[in-house]
N, C-alpha and C positions, 0 to 999 in steps of 0.2 A: 416632583419626581414620584412616580407611583410606587406603592409598596407591594403591588401584585407581582409575585414571583412566578416562576414556572411551576413550582409546587402548587401555588394557589390556582393557577390556570388548570392544572391537572385535577384538582379537587372540584373546581367548577364544572369541568367536563364530566367528572364522575357523578356529580349530582344530576346533571342533565340526562345521563345515561340510565338513571333509575326509572325513568318514566317512558311509557309507550309514546307519548308526545313530548319531545324534549322541552318545549316551551313551558310545560307544566312545572318544570323545575325552577322557574324564575324566582319564586318567592324565597325558597331556601338559598338560592344562589346569591340573592341580594343580602341575605343575612350573613353569608360567608364574606361578602365584600366588606360589610360593616365590621366583621370580626377581625379583619386585617387592617382596614383603613380608618375604622372608627366612625364612618359615615358612608353615605353613598356618594361616590366621586364620579366625575365625568369618565375617568379611566375605567372604573368599575362598570359603569353603564355600557361603555363600548365593549368591554370584555364579555359581558353577558350577551349583548346583541350579536357579537361575532360567533360565539359558541352556539347560540340558539338559531342563528340564521334569520333574525328579525331586525327591525330598525332600532336605532338608539332612541327614537321618539317613542316607540312602543314600550321599551324598557323604562324610560323616564316617566311615561304615563302611569305605569304601575308603581314606581318608586315614589311618585308624588301623591298617589291616591291613599296609600296606607300610612297611618301616623307612626307605625313602628320603624319606618325607614327615615333616617335623619339626613338632612342636607348640610348640616354644619356639625363640627366636632362635638362629641358627647363626652362627659367626664367618665371617670372610672365607675361611677355609680349613677344610674338614671333613677331618680327618685320621683315617683308619680303619686300625687295625692288626688284621690277621687273626690270630685266636687259635684257629682251628680246628686239628684234630689235627696235621697235618703242619707247618704254620707254627709251631704252638706248640712242638713238639719241636725245630724248627730254630732257635728263638730268638724267636718271636713274643711269648711271654709275657714274656720278659726285656725286649724292646723296649717293650712296653706299660707295664710297671712303671717303666722308665727315663723314659719320656715323662711319665707321671703325676707323678713326682718333679720332673722338669726344668721342667714347665709349671705345677706346683702346681695340678693339676686332677684330678678323678676321671673316671670313665666318663661320657660324654655331658655334659661340662661345658666351658665356654668360658673362655679366659684373660681376665684383667681388661682387657687392651687390646682385646678383641673380635676378635683376629686368628685364633685357632685354637680349634676345637672338636675334642675328642679323643673317640674312641669305639672300642671293640673290635667287630670285625665277624666274622661267620661266613664260610665259604669264599668267596674271591674268584675261584674257578675258575682259579687260576694256580699250582697246586701245584709246577710245574716251576721256579718262580722263588722258592720259599719261602726265607725268610720275606718275605711281601708286605705292603706298605702301599698305601693309596689316598689321594690328595688330590683332593677334588672329583671322585671317580669315575675318576681317571686312575691308572694303575699306577706304583708305585715298587717295583722288583724287588730281590731278593737283599739285603735291608736288614740292618743291624747296629744295635746300640744307638747306636754312635757316629755312623753315617750318619743315623740317624733324628733324633738331636738336632741335627745340622748342618742337616738338612732343615727342621725347624720353626723353627730360628733364622733361616735364609735367608728363609723365608716371612714371619716377623714383621718382619724388617728390610727387606722390600720388594725383595729381590734376585730376579732372574729364575730360575725353576726350570723345568726341562723334564722331562716324564714319561719314564720308561725306554722305554716303547713308545707314545709319543704326542706331543702338542704341548706348547708352553709352557703353563704352568698359569695359568688365569684365576681369578677369584674364584668363590666359591660361587654368587652370584647369576648370574654370567655362564654358569657351567656349567649351571645350572638352565634358563636361557633356551635353551641348545642342546638340552637334553632335551625342551623344549617344542616343538622343531621349527624353531627359528630359528638357522641356521648362523652360526658366528662366523668362518668363513674359515680355520680351522686344521685342517680335516679331513685334509689331506695332509701335515701337519708330522710329522716323526719316522717311524721304522719302524713298520710295522703288526704285525710279529712279531719275535721274538728267536730266537737260535740253538736254544734248547731246543725251540721250537715247530716248527722247520724241519728237524729231524733226518730225518724221514720223507722230505721233499723231497730232502734230500741223498742218501739211500739210493737214491731213484728215479733221480736223475741218474747215480749210479755204475753202476747196473744197467740204464740205458736203459729204465726203465719209463715208460709213458705212460698217461694216462687215456683211457678210451674216449670216443668222441664221443657226444653226447646221443641220436642217432638209431640207435645200434648196438645190436642185440639181444644180450643176455648170451651166448647160445650161439654166436654167430658172432665173438666177440672174438678178436683175434689180436695177437701182438706187434707193436709199432710203430704200432698204430692209436690215434687220438685226438689230443688237443692235446699239443704238446711240453711236456716236464716243466720246461723252463727258462724258462717265461714269467715267472718271478719276476724275470728280468733287467730287466724294465721298471721295477722299483723298485730303485735302486742299493743302498739301505740293506738291503733284504731279501736281495738277491743276495749282499751281503757276509756277512750272517748265515748264509746257506746254505753259502757257501764255508767259513766257520768251522766250522759243524756237520759238514760233509763231512770236514774235516781231523781233527776229533775222532773221527769214526766210523772213518776209516782207521787212526788211531793205535791205537784199541781193537782193531781187527781184527789189526793187526800184533802186538800184545801177545799175543793169543789164539794166533796161529800159532807164536809163539816158545815157548809153554808146552809 
């Protein structure tokens, strides 16, 4: 029996209506299906196809192309361990093996209590925080086998967990609803960037570098033009991270001078 109610159909239609070409809404529509049914179901495929006026085969082709769309049930928390090159050599492979043993599951399998689905993932585009994990698409940085085990234990016990660079973690279905375009009010929780990502901004501050204004021609740029480099002060968490990265940069420079 499908869990797709008339309310869900209404929301699917609302997503399609956001776009000049309705079929452009297929990706968020599929996320909405997952937020209700926990995976991409035949009923969900048919619903999207009907609303968009395309074939079920076309919808299925998209749903099977992207790894974010699941064809079997997912636990409350989708835990992904990056095993791409840098994360792997920094400990990602060891983390993945430890979690498989600890949770007694294999890749793309779910624990018996339905809490955690474990999978290895390719690059999370966060190599400066390797080894990296993701929980329901939120970053968990600089992980170790021990911290990874603690993380999944906290999730299974219902303890509150906060992403390294993001908000408190919700469930898989809650995260999927956000990806469908329905905010959960947590967008401003947590820092938007960490020290490693802000090193360049720290250097800009030290050297009084500024960005050019949008209407300035490249050949006429001069020192001091553009927006101030310290606009990150509007976010205290990011400002603190910048200060930390600046200190690290200064320490490295002092060591170089001493050589």
